[in-house]
Every structure is written in C-alpha cells, then in structure tokens.
ZAFIKE-364010 format. One record per residue (C-alpha): residue number from 0; residue in three letters; z, y, x. Coordinates in steps of 0.2 Angstrom, whole numbers. Last residue first. Example, Ala and Ser with C-alpha at 12.3 -4.5 7.8 and 13.67 -1.06 7.14 Angstrom:
// residues 2
{1; "SER"; {36; -5; 68}},
{0; "ALA"; {39; -22; 62}},
***
This chain:
// residues 510
{509; "LYS"; {-59; 386; -178}},
{508; "ILE"; {-69; 402; -181}},
{507; "LEU"; {-66; 415; -167}},
{506; "ASN"; {-59; 433; -168}},
{505; "LEU"; {-69; 447; -162}},
{504; "GLY"; {-65; 464; -154}},
{503; "ASP"; {-68; 481; -163}},
{502; "ILE"; {-86; 482; -171}},
{501; "TYR"; {-102; 492; -163}},
{500; "MET"; {-116; 502; -167}},
{499; "GLU"; {-127; 506; -151}},
{498; "ASN"; {-140; 518; -145}},
{497; "GLY"; {-135; 517; -127}},
{496; "LEU"; {-119; 511; -125}},
{495; "PRO"; {-121; 511; -105}},
{494; "ALA"; {-127; 528; -105}},
{493; "PHE"; {-146; 527; -98}},
{492; "ASP"; {-153; 528; -117}},
{491; "LYS"; {-144; 546; -119}},
{490; "SER"; {-154; 556; -109}},
{489; "ASN"; {-167; 554; -119}},
{488; "LYS"; {-183; 543; -113}},
{487; "VAL"; {-201; 544; -115}},
{486; "HIS"; {-210; 551; -129}},
{485; "LYS"; {-229; 555; -128}},
{484; "ILE"; {-234; 572; -130}},
{483; "PRO"; {-249; 583; -140}},
{482; "MET"; {-257; 595; -133}},
{481; "LEU"; {-252; 613; -145}},
{480; "LEU"; {-239; 619; -134}},
{479; "GLN"; {-240; 636; -139}},
{478; "ASP"; {-238; 652; -130}},
{477; "LYS"; {-233; 668; -137}},
{476; "SER"; {-217; 661; -144}},
{475; "LYS"; {-213; 656; -163}},
{474; "LYS"; {-202; 666; -171}},
{473; "THR"; {-188; 656; -177}},
{472; "LEU"; {-188; 654; -195}},
{471; "LYS"; {-185; 666; -209}},
{470; "THR"; {-177; 659; -222}},
{469; "THR"; {-184; 652; -238}},
{468; "THR"; {-173; 653; -255}},
{467; "GLY"; {-167; 639; -265}},
{466; "THR"; {-148; 640; -260}},
{465; "ILE"; {-146; 621; -256}},
{464; "LEU"; {-165; 616; -253}},
{463; "GLU"; {-169; 632; -242}},
{462; "ILE"; {-152; 629; -234}},
{461; "ALA"; {-157; 611; -230}},
{460; "LYS"; {-175; 617; -222}},
{459; "ALA"; {-167; 632; -212}},
{458; "LEU"; {-158; 617; -205}},
{457; "PHE"; {-172; 608; -197}},
{456; "PRO"; {-180; 625; -192}},
{455; "GLU"; {-169; 632; -184}},
{454; "ASN"; {-166; 650; -194}},
{453; "GLU"; {-149; 647; -201}},
{452; "ASN"; {-143; 645; -183}},
{451; "GLY"; {-131; 630; -179}},
{450; "LEU"; {-140; 624; -166}},
{449; "VAL"; {-153; 639; -161}},
{448; "GLY"; {-172; 636; -161}},
{447; "LEU"; {-182; 621; -155}},
{446; "ASN"; {-201; 631; -156}},
{445; "ALA"; {-212; 628; -141}},
{444; "ILE"; {-202; 610; -142}},
{443; "ASP"; {-208; 607; -157}},
{442; "GLU"; {-195; 596; -166}},
{441; "GLY"; {-202; 581; -179}},
{440; "GLN"; {-218; 577; -182}},
{439; "ALA"; {-234; 581; -178}},
{438; "GLU"; {-246; 591; -188}},
{437; "GLY"; {-265; 594; -182}},
{436; "ASN"; {-274; 586; -166}},
{435; "SER"; {-271; 602; -157}},
{434; "THR"; {-254; 602; -164}},
{433; "THR"; {-244; 612; -179}},
{432; "TYR"; {-227; 605; -182}},
{431; "THR"; {-219; 597; -195}},
{430; "ILE"; {-200; 593; -203}},
{429; "THR"; {-201; 579; -216}},
{428; "TYR"; {-192; 582; -230}},
{427; "ASP"; {-185; 566; -242}},
{426; "PRO"; {-184; 556; -224}},
{425; "GLN"; {-188; 539; -221}},
{424; "LEU"; {-174; 527; -214}},
{423; "GLY"; {-180; 517; -199}},
{422; "ASN"; {-196; 507; -196}},
{421; "ASN"; {-184; 490; -196}},
{420; "TYR"; {-175; 495; -212}},
{419; "ASP"; {-165; 476; -212}},
{418; "THR"; {-153; 483; -225}},
{417; "ILE"; {-152; 488; -244}},
{416; "GLY"; {-137; 476; -252}},
{415; "ASP"; {-134; 488; -266}},
{414; "ALA"; {-116; 490; -259}},
{413; "ASN"; {-126; 494; -241}},
{412; "ALA"; {-131; 478; -231}},
{411; "SER"; {-126; 479; -212}},
{410; "LYS"; {-133; 465; -199}},
{409; "LEU"; {-120; 456; -188}},
{408; "VAL"; {-118; 450; -171}},
{407; "LEU"; {-130; 459; -158}},
{406; "PRO"; {-124; 453; -140}},
{405; "GLN"; {-115; 467; -129}},
{404; "LEU"; {-110; 454; -117}},
{403; "ALA"; {-97; 457; -100}},
{402; "TYR"; {-98; 455; -82}},
{401; "THR"; {-84; 462; -70}},
{400; "HIS"; {-84; 444; -60}},
{399; "ASN"; {-72; 434; -50}},
{398; "PRO"; {-57; 439; -62}},
{397; "ASN"; {-61; 428; -77}},
{396; "VAL"; {-54; 436; -91}},
{395; "ASN"; {-35; 431; -97}},
{394; "ASP"; {-34; 442; -112}},
{393; "LYS"; {-51; 452; -111}},
{392; "SER"; {-54; 443; -129}},
{391; "PHE"; {-69; 430; -128}},
{390; "ASP"; {-57; 416; -133}},
{389; "GLU"; {-56; 405; -117}},
{388; "SER"; {-61; 421; -104}},
{387; "ASP"; {-77; 427; -99}},
{386; "TYR"; {-78; 447; -109}},
{385; "LEU"; {-87; 449; -124}},
{384; "THR"; {-89; 465; -131}},
{383; "VAL"; {-97; 465; -151}},
{382; "SER"; {-112; 469; -159}},
{381; "ALA"; {-120; 480; -174}},
{380; "THR"; {-136; 478; -182}},
{379; "TYR"; {-145; 490; -196}},
{378; "LYS"; {-156; 499; -184}},
{377; "GLY"; {-172; 506; -188}},
{376; "THR"; {-171; 522; -176}},
{375; "THR"; {-173; 536; -189}},
{374; "ALA"; {-186; 543; -199}},
{373; "THR"; {-190; 561; -197}},
{372; "GLY"; {-182; 576; -202}},
{371; "ILE"; {-172; 578; -218}},
{370; "GLN"; {-160; 566; -228}},
{369; "VAL"; {-155; 570; -244}},
{368; "VAL"; {-141; 559; -250}},
{367; "ASP"; {-137; 560; -266}},
{366; "ILE"; {-121; 551; -271}},
{365; "TYR"; {-115; 531; -274}},
{364; "PRO"; {-127; 519; -268}},
{363; "SER"; {-134; 531; -254}},
{362; "LEU"; {-118; 534; -244}},
{361; "GLY"; {-120; 517; -236}},
{360; "ASN"; {-136; 521; -230}},
{359; "ILE"; {-134; 536; -224}},
{358; "VAL"; {-118; 531; -215}},
{357; "LEU"; {-125; 517; -208}},
{356; "GLU"; {-138; 523; -201}},
{355; "SER"; {-127; 536; -191}},
{354; "ALA"; {-119; 521; -187}},
{353; "SER"; {-135; 514; -180}},
{352; "ALA"; {-147; 526; -174}},
{351; "SER"; {-153; 545; -176}},
{350; "ALA"; {-163; 546; -161}},
{349; "GLU"; {-178; 545; -170}},
{348; "THR"; {-174; 562; -180}},
{347; "THR"; {-161; 564; -193}},
{346; "LEU"; {-153; 580; -203}},
{345; "ILE"; {-139; 574; -216}},
{344; "TYR"; {-137; 584; -232}},
{343; "VAL"; {-125; 579; -244}},
{342; "LYS"; {-123; 575; -260}},
{341; "ASN"; {-109; 572; -274}},
{340; "LEU"; {-95; 580; -261}},
{339; "ASN"; {-78; 575; -263}},
{338; "LEU"; {-71; 583; -247}},
{337; "SER"; {-60; 571; -240}},
{336; "THR"; {-47; 575; -229}},
{335; "ILE"; {-41; 558; -222}},
{334; "PRO"; {-22; 553; -219}},
{333; "THR"; {-14; 546; -205}},
{332; "ASN"; {-14; 527; -204}},
{331; "ASP"; {-17; 524; -188}},
{330; "LEU"; {-33; 521; -190}},
{329; "LEU"; {-40; 537; -201}},
{328; "THR"; {-34; 534; -219}},
{327; "ASN"; {-43; 536; -236}},
{326; "THR"; {-56; 521; -234}},
{325; "PHE"; {-71; 517; -241}},
{324; "ARG"; {-74; 497; -240}},
{323; "ASN"; {-80; 484; -227}},
{322; "VAL"; {-82; 469; -234}},
{321; "LEU"; {-86; 454; -226}},
{320; "SER"; {-68; 450; -222}},
{319; "GLU"; {-65; 451; -239}},
{318; "PRO"; {-73; 433; -242}},
{317; "THR"; {-61; 426; -229}},
{316; "ASN"; {-61; 406; -229}},
{315; "ALA"; {-78; 398; -240}},
{314; "GLU"; {-88; 416; -235}},
{313; "PHE"; {-82; 419; -218}},
{312; "TYR"; {-87; 401; -211}},
{311; "ALA"; {-100; 399; -220}},
{310; "GLN"; {-107; 417; -212}},
{309; "TYR"; {-99; 412; -195}},
{308; "LYS"; {-109; 395; -195}},
{307; "ASN"; {-125; 403; -200}},
{306; "ASN"; {-125; 420; -191}},
{305; "TRP"; {-117; 436; -198}},
{304; "ILE"; {-121; 445; -213}},
{303; "GLU"; {-108; 460; -217}},
{302; "LYS"; {-107; 471; -233}},
{301; "SER"; {-105; 492; -232}},
{300; "PHE"; {-97; 503; -241}},
{299; "VAL"; {-89; 493; -256}},
{298; "GLN"; {-76; 502; -266}},
{297; "GLN"; {-59; 505; -261}},
{296; "HIS"; {-57; 523; -260}},
{295; "PHE"; {-73; 530; -268}},
{294; "GLN"; {-69; 548; -275}},
{293; "GLY"; {-65; 550; -256}},
{292; "THR"; {-83; 558; -252}},
{291; "ILE"; {-86; 566; -237}},
{290; "MET"; {-71; 560; -228}},
{289; "SER"; {-73; 541; -233}},
{288; "SER"; {-92; 543; -224}},
{287; "LEU"; {-82; 549; -209}},
{286; "ILE"; {-71; 535; -209}},
{285; "ILE"; {-83; 523; -211}},
{284; "ALA"; {-92; 531; -199}},
{283; "SER"; {-78; 529; -188}},
{282; "SER"; {-74; 512; -190}},
{281; "VAL"; {-92; 506; -185}},
{280; "ARG"; {-90; 512; -169}},
{279; "GLY"; {-106; 521; -161}},
{278; "GLY"; {-121; 529; -167}},
{277; "PRO"; {-135; 537; -157}},
{276; "ASN"; {-133; 553; -164}},
{275; "TYR"; {-146; 566; -158}},
{274; "ARG"; {-152; 570; -176}},
{273; "LEU"; {-135; 569; -184}},
{272; "ASP"; {-133; 585; -190}},
{271; "LEU"; {-121; 584; -207}},
{270; "VAL"; {-127; 599; -218}},
{269; "LEU"; {-113; 601; -232}},
{268; "ASP"; {-111; 609; -247}},
{267; "THR"; {-99; 621; -256}},
{266; "ILE"; {-89; 625; -242}},
{265; "GLY"; {-70; 633; -249}},
{264; "GLN"; {-65; 638; -233}},
{263; "ASN"; {-50; 625; -232}},
{262; "LYS"; {-64; 612; -235}},
{261; "LEU"; {-73; 615; -218}},
{260; "SER"; {-60; 616; -206}},
{259; "THR"; {-50; 600; -214}},
{258; "ILE"; {-68; 592; -210}},
{257; "ALA"; {-64; 597; -192}},
{256; "ASP"; {-50; 594; -191}},
{255; "ASN"; {-52; 577; -198}},
{254; "LEU"; {-67; 574; -183}},
{253; "GLN"; {-54; 579; -173}},
{252; "ASN"; {-43; 565; -177}},
{251; "ASP"; {-58; 550; -179}},
{250; "PHE"; {-61; 559; -158}},
{249; "ASN"; {-54; 543; -151}},
{248; "ALA"; {-63; 532; -164}},
{247; "ILE"; {-80; 539; -156}},
{246; "PHE"; {-96; 540; -167}},
{245; "SER"; {-107; 549; -156}},
{244; "ASN"; {-117; 565; -160}},
{243; "TYR"; {-109; 576; -176}},
{242; "MET"; {-115; 593; -178}},
{241; "LEU"; {-107; 599; -194}},
{240; "TYR"; {-114; 613; -206}},
{239; "GLY"; {-105; 619; -220}},
{238; "ILE"; {-113; 630; -232}},
{237; "LYS"; {-104; 641; -241}},
{236; "SER"; {-116; 647; -255}},
{235; "GLY"; {-115; 666; -261}},
{234; "ASN"; {-134; 668; -257}},
{233; "ILE"; {-129; 662; -238}},
{232; "GLU"; {-111; 660; -229}},
{231; "LEU"; {-113; 650; -215}},
{230; "VAL"; {-98; 639; -211}},
{229; "LYS"; {-96; 631; -193}},
{228; "ASN"; {-93; 617; -183}},
{227; "ILE"; {-103; 612; -167}},
{226; "LEU"; {-102; 600; -154}},
{225; "ILE"; {-93; 587; -163}},
{224; "PRO"; {-94; 573; -152}},
{223; "ASN"; {-84; 578; -137}},
{222; "GLU"; {-92; 575; -122}},
{221; "THR"; {-77; 564; -109}},
{220; "PHE"; {-85; 568; -90}},
{219; "GLU"; {-82; 557; -75}},
{218; "SER"; {-93; 570; -62}},
{217; "LYS"; {-112; 574; -62}},
{216; "THR"; {-116; 591; -56}},
{215; "LEU"; {-130; 602; -58}},
{214; "GLU"; {-141; 615; -48}},
{213; "VAL"; {-150; 625; -58}},
{212; "THR"; {-169; 632; -54}},
{211; "GLU"; {-182; 645; -55}},
{210; "GLY"; {-199; 649; -48}},
{209; "THR"; {-206; 647; -67}},
{208; "LEU"; {-215; 631; -63}},
{207; "THR"; {-229; 627; -78}},
{206; "VAL"; {-233; 616; -93}},
{205; "SER"; {-250; 619; -101}},
{204; "ASN"; {-254; 627; -116}},
{203; "ASN"; {-260; 643; -108}},
{202; "SER"; {-243; 641; -104}},
{201; "ILE"; {-226; 633; -108}},
{200; "GLU"; {-212; 637; -98}},
{199; "ALA"; {-205; 627; -82}},
{198; "LEU"; {-187; 626; -72}},
{197; "ASN"; {-185; 614; -58}},
{196; "LEU"; {-169; 607; -59}},
{195; "THR"; {-159; 602; -45}},
{194; "TYR"; {-148; 588; -42}},
{193; "THR"; {-131; 582; -40}},
{192; "ASN"; {-125; 564; -43}},
{191; "ASN"; {-139; 554; -33}},
{190; "ASP"; {-134; 536; -38}},
{189; "GLY"; {-151; 536; -48}},
{188; "PHE"; {-153; 544; -68}},
{187; "LEU"; {-161; 560; -65}},
{186; "LEU"; {-172; 556; -48}},
{185; "ASN"; {-170; 535; -48}},
{184; "ARG"; {-177; 536; -67}},
{183; "TYR"; {-188; 549; -65}},
{182; "ASN"; {-201; 541; -52}},
{181; "ASN"; {-213; 530; -59}},
{180; "ILE"; {-216; 538; -76}},
{179; "THR"; {-217; 554; -65}},
{178; "LEU"; {-207; 569; -62}},
{177; "GLN"; {-214; 582; -48}},
{176; "GLN"; {-203; 583; -34}},
{175; "ASN"; {-195; 599; -28}},
{174; "ASN"; {-178; 591; -30}},
{173; "VAL"; {-182; 588; -47}},
{172; "GLU"; {-197; 593; -57}},
{171; "LEU"; {-204; 600; -72}},
{170; "PHE"; {-189; 607; -82}},
{169; "LEU"; {-188; 615; -99}},
{168; "ASP"; {-177; 625; -108}},
{167; "GLY"; {-176; 625; -126}},
{166; "ARG"; {-157; 622; -126}},
{165; "LYS"; {-149; 630; -111}},
{164; "ILE"; {-149; 633; -94}},
{163; "ASN"; {-139; 645; -82}},
{162; "LYS"; {-124; 635; -77}},
{161; "SER"; {-106; 633; -83}},
{160; "SER"; {-111; 625; -100}},
{159; "ALA"; {-120; 611; -89}},
{158; "ASP"; {-102; 607; -77}},
{157; "SER"; {-97; 602; -95}},
{156; "ASN"; {-85; 611; -106}},
{155; "ASN"; {-96; 610; -121}},
{154; "ALA"; {-111; 599; -120}},
{153; "VAL"; {-129; 607; -119}},
{152; "TYR"; {-143; 603; -131}},
{151; "ARG"; {-160; 596; -133}},
{150; "VAL"; {-164; 602; -117}},
{149; "TYR"; {-184; 600; -111}},
{148; "GLY"; {-189; 586; -100}},
{147; "PHE"; {-210; 585; -90}},
{146; "ILE"; {-216; 570; -85}},
{145; "ASN"; {-234; 566; -75}},
{144; "ASP"; {-241; 550; -78}},
{143; "SER"; {-256; 556; -90}},
{142; "GLY"; {-266; 551; -104}},
{141; "SER"; {-256; 557; -115}},
{140; "PHE"; {-246; 573; -109}},
{139; "ARG"; {-226; 567; -106}},
{138; "VAL"; {-210; 568; -114}},
{137; "LEU"; {-193; 567; -107}},
{136; "ARG"; {-177; 571; -119}},
{135; "PHE"; {-162; 580; -115}},
{134; "ASP"; {-143; 582; -115}},
{133; "LEU"; {-135; 589; -100}},
{132; "GLY"; {-117; 588; -100}},
{131; "ASN"; {-117; 585; -80}},
{130; "SER"; {-113; 567; -82}},
{129; "LEU"; {-103; 551; -75}},
{128; "SER"; {-98; 544; -92}},
{127; "ILE"; {-83; 545; -104}},
{126; "GLY"; {-83; 543; -123}},
{125; "GLN"; {-70; 534; -128}},
{124; "PHE"; {-84; 517; -130}},
{123; "SER"; {-91; 524; -116}},
{122; "ASN"; {-76; 522; -105}},
{121; "GLU"; {-77; 504; -109}},
{120; "LEU"; {-93; 499; -103}},
{119; "ALA"; {-92; 509; -87}},
{118; "ILE"; {-75; 496; -85}},
{117; "TYR"; {-87; 482; -92}},
{116; "ASP"; {-97; 481; -74}},
{115; "ASN"; {-113; 470; -73}},
{114; "VAL"; {-118; 475; -92}},
{113; "LEU"; {-128; 463; -103}},
{112; "PHE"; {-138; 470; -118}},
{111; "SER"; {-143; 464; -135}},
{110; "PHE"; {-151; 482; -143}},
{109; "LYS"; {-172; 476; -148}},
{108; "ASP"; {-167; 459; -157}},
{107; "VAL"; {-181; 457; -169}},
{106; "ILE"; {-197; 463; -159}},
{105; "GLY"; {-190; 471; -141}},
{104; "PRO"; {-185; 453; -140}},
{103; "GLN"; {-189; 439; -152}},
{102; "TYR"; {-171; 431; -152}},
{101; "LEU"; {-163; 431; -134}},
{100; "MET"; {-160; 418; -124}},
{99; "ASP"; {-171; 422; -112}},
{98; "ASP"; {-165; 439; -109}},
{97; "PHE"; {-149; 433; -106}},
{96; "LEU"; {-154; 418; -93}},
{95; "ASP"; {-163; 431; -82}},
{94; "GLU"; {-150; 443; -82}},
{93; "PRO"; {-135; 431; -77}},
{92; "ALA"; {-148; 428; -64}},
{91; "ASN"; {-159; 416; -54}},
{90; "TYR"; {-161; 404; -70}},
{89; "SER"; {-164; 386; -68}},
{88; "ASN"; {-146; 383; -64}},
{87; "LEU"; {-142; 384; -80}},
{86; "PHE"; {-153; 370; -87}},
{85; "THR"; {-147; 358; -72}},
{84; "PHE"; {-128; 361; -78}},
{83; "TYR"; {-133; 357; -97}},
{82; "ASP"; {-142; 341; -91}},
{81; "ASP"; {-127; 337; -81}},
{80; "GLN"; {-115; 342; -94}},
{79; "ASN"; {-124; 331; -106}},
{78; "ASN"; {-119; 337; -125}},
{77; "LYS"; {-120; 354; -119}},
{76; "LYS"; {-137; 358; -125}},
{75; "SER"; {-129; 350; -142}},
{74; "SER"; {-123; 368; -147}},
{73; "ALA"; {-140; 375; -151}},
{72; "LEU"; {-143; 392; -140}},
{71; "ASN"; {-160; 384; -131}},
{70; "PRO"; {-166; 380; -149}},
{69; "VAL"; {-164; 401; -152}},
{68; "ASP"; {-164; 404; -173}},
{67; "GLN"; {-149; 396; -175}},
{66; "GLN"; {-140; 409; -163}},
{65; "TRP"; {-148; 425; -172}},
{64; "LEU"; {-131; 434; -174}},
{63; "TYR"; {-125; 428; -157}},
{62; "ILE"; {-107; 420; -162}},
{61; "GLU"; {-105; 407; -151}},
{60; "ASN"; {-120; 402; -144}},
{59; "LEU"; {-122; 419; -136}},
{58; "GLY"; {-104; 418; -129}},
{57; "SER"; {-106; 400; -122}},
{56; "TRP"; {-126; 405; -113}},
{55; "VAL"; {-119; 420; -105}},
{54; "PHE"; {-102; 412; -100}},
{53; "ASP"; {-108; 398; -92}},
{52; "HIS"; {-122; 408; -81}},
{51; "VAL"; {-108; 418; -75}},
{50; "GLN"; {-102; 402; -68}},
{49; "ASN"; {-115; 403; -55}},
{48; "ASN"; {-122; 387; -47}},
{47; "LEU"; {-116; 375; -58}},
{46; "THR"; {-112; 356; -49}},
{45; "ILE"; {-124; 342; -54}},
{44; "PRO"; {-114; 325; -54}},
{43; "GLU"; {-117; 314; -35}},
{42; "PRO"; {-125; 300; -43}},
{41; "THR"; {-117; 284; -41}},
{40; "GLU"; {-125; 272; -29}},
{39; "PRO"; {-132; 256; -34}},
{38; "THR"; {-123; 241; -25}},
{37; "GLU"; {-137; 231; -14}},
{36; "PRO"; {-145; 217; -18}},
{35; "ILE"; {-143; 204; -6}},
{34; "GLU"; {-159; 198; 1}},
{33; "GLN"; {-166; 179; -2}},
{32; "ASN"; {-169; 165; 9}},
{31; "ASN"; {-155; 166; 22}},
{30; "ASN"; {-142; 169; 10}},
{29; "ASP"; {-148; 155; 1}},
{28; "ASP"; {-148; 145; 15}},
{27; "ASP"; {-133; 151; 21}},
{26; "ASN"; {-125; 147; 4}},
{25; "LYS"; {-131; 130; 4}},
{24; "SER"; {-122; 126; 21}},
{23; "CYS"; {-108; 133; 17}},
{22; "ASN"; {-109; 122; 2}},
{21; "VAL"; {-113; 107; 11}},
{20; "PHE"; {-99; 110; 24}},
{19; "LEU"; {-86; 114; 10}},
{18; "LEU"; {-92; 97; 1}},
{17; "SER"; {-90; 89; 16}},
{16; "PHE"; {-73; 97; 21}},
{15; "SER"; {-68; 92; 2}},
{14; "LEU"; {-72; 71; 5}},
{13; "PHE"; {-66; 70; 22}},
{12; "ILE"; {-49; 76; 16}},
{11; "ILE"; {-49; 65; 0}},
{10; "PHE"; {-56; 51; 12}},
{9; "TYR"; {-41; 55; 23}},
{8; "TYR"; {-28; 52; 12}},
{7; "VAL"; {-39; 38; 2}},
{6; "LYS"; {-34; 28; 18}},
{5; "TYR"; {-19; 36; 21}},
{4; "HIS"; {-13; 30; 4}},
{3; "ILE"; {-20; 11; 5}},
{2; "ASN"; {-12; 9; 23}},
{1; "LYS"; {4; 10; 14}},
{0; "MET"; {0; 1; 1}},
***
C-alpha cells in the first residue's frame, strides 16, 4: 500500500508538470503565432481654451430673446462636454462667438452687444462717461468719403460749455486733418482725450474752413439728462418745454423736481423733446409717463414678451411680472408730481430710441400723443447686463476678466398689444427742409435754431398746434446747404450704452 501511494503521488506530480509544460508550450506557440492586442488608450478630454467663451454661450442660452431661433444656442449643445468645448474653441475671440450667436444680426437683432469692460458700462448707466460734453452728428455728402460734423447741443457744466462752441457750429477737421469715413473713429473717439476742432461754415453750397479752432478735453463727466426745462407764455397758453436726453435712474429725483416746477408755474400744455434721447432705463420711462399723466395709476403701461422658456415660466407662475404699470412713486418711494394731461407733444428724430419710443407707445392707448419731427429708431426691445457668475449677477463674479453681456431679453408691447415697430414710430407732423433734390426730413443744418426758443423749427410746430398761431421761424442764413447729405454717426453711438433700453438685474428661472 505504501509503494502504491508513492507511485500515485509521483504520477500526479508528473501529470501536473506535463500539463503545465504542454500549456506553456501552447501559449508560447500562440504568442509566437499572433500579436497580443494593445489596450486602447483613453483619449485625453478636450480642454476649453477661453473661459469667457463658456460665459458668452451660457448667458445667451439662458435668457436671449431669440434663443429658440438660434440652433447653436440649443441646450442640447452641452450634452457632450468634448463636443461643446470643441465648438467653443473653434472661435478665436469672445466677440466672434457672441456675434455668431445673434439672431439675424443687423436685421432683427440690431442692439445686443458685448463689452470687455463692465466698469465703463456701469458708469454709463449712471450717466458717467469720458466726455467733453459736445453732442454732435457726423454726416457726409453723397458720393464722398469726406465727413463733417455739426453740434446738436452742448451739455451743461461740461468742458465744451466753457468754450466758444455752440449748437449749429460745424467742424471739418480734427487736429488739422480732414475727417473721413476711415479716420473719424480714431480722431474723435480714439485714445486722444484732447483734440482740436477746425470749425467750418456753409459757403456756396459747400462746407469750408473758417480758420477758427476750439480745443476740447474729455474727462469723467456726468451729464444731467435734463438739458432745458422752461415755460413759454404764448397767446394765453403756458407751454412747458422739457428737453430730456437720456433715461437715467440717478436723475429721477431731478426729473420729478423739473415736472414739479412746470406744474407750479401752471402750464397748460407740455412739449417733451426727445429728439436726441437714445433711451435708458425702463423704470425711468414708466416714471416719466406717470408724471405726464397721473390719472392711470396701476393701469397697464406695457407688457413684456421674453424667450419661449421664460415666457412660459412667467405665464404659469408669475404672470404679473410680465406687466409694467403706471406708478405714483419713484424707485425710492418718493411721491411723484403728475400733470394729469390728456395730450402731450413729443419731438422726435431718428435718434429717438428705445425708452423714448416706450414712452410714446405706452402713452398712446391712454392720451393723445402728438409726435412731431421724423420717425424714431424702431427699438422695442430691452436688455439686461449679464456677468460671469453662477446666476449671471455681479455677486461672486469671475475675477479673471471684466467681460459682460448686454443681450436683448424682452420686447415691449403697449396696453393695446402694439410692438415690433421695426421702421420706427411715425410722426403725426413731419419736419422738412429744402435740398437740391426736393424736400428732406429732419433738421436743417443751416437752420437748426436755438433749443427752447419759440422760433426753433421743431418747437415752433408744436407751438403752432397748441396755439393755432404760426410762429416766426428762425431766419435762414444767406448760404444754404442744398446738396443732400448722408448720416454717418452720432456722438452718442460711441457711448458704452448707446441707444439701449435696459432693465434691472435678472432672476433665473429654476
């Protein structure tokens, strides 16, 4: 038994060793006959080249008015992070991405913008800008690249107000260089805070230098939007005239004081001059409209229309948030003075935009709004400032950059549902002047008149309608500029805010 046991034991060992040897030989043969498959490498994840790109896309995806109409702003874009980052990395700069995400830019969306310095933007909301106080328009003759400018007004208490320059003055050169379509941005809106205007005049149907110059210096300046507030007593009528050049909440109290002054002087009619007002804060437009009236407290002034997802949320949860109502207080709850008028005369040009148009459109269902001048810009939308933070507010903002978005987020309709006035609000009475090609609309450069004077053409028309008496218009100069001209830019076009209507902050839907 013992010998058998050992034999079995050795047999098992021998068999095991033989099997091991065979198995190893087989593996060796297999390894010799075929390649061992390589383990596939895990691809490196795509990294984002510029974090601002994610901010730009996310902000527009969240709240942009036409988000649902831009395929590349669909929320599904973020489903795959590598694909999303690859998409963002295909753009060289945040500006390129922003512009490419807009809905029919220049046709439908003419006003959304991106800034790389939100400090300057915030200052503009308060009326603070780097300015010499000169408000002007640049124009050129048809078929020419040469440009000249004319002064529309001089801001009170500005550098320009202390210099020998006034409304109606023309300039042809800056620092002895002829203004052209190619150099005006650098000469007037570049880094040179001090420049010299070479003044000009109209002579023989052309613009020629006078030899006079004016040196102007830009500095941080806060322009009071209330340029003129006065009462004209004509043929038994006490006509209030208010020239208001921007809707800035910081000046709501001064606006209330101006209206109070007009009311205390017993005005019977009001002429509101918005011809150079590019817009501003929606709340200030509501406040001014409530001051003009007063008898419509808490009635619907305007209704808001947002992108599809926000509109659906508001309608289901907070429908009242879509309605702006006439008020009887300022934002700080100070009671406002109201004139309780049933008619107002509003002066407009193509430079009257956004919040200016909101006043006209919002008042129209309630009182007789007599619009005098030319058609307005045609901006019925409002924007909001988005910062690079979790909820797009300035709280915990990304410290690595100062980019901010100012996208259009809503459009306004009045109580009758009127909106989408793409071609502007049309005047009831159009102001015209004569050129070699016939009648032209707007202000005559050779006959601008003095703002607030009863003979200034725009105001004169309002006075005529109020009193039934034709006033004596400003005497035209001997030399007239009969050749048609083309508009280039206004000085306000280069302010950070431009012709914008904006709302306060944003509460994200959850």
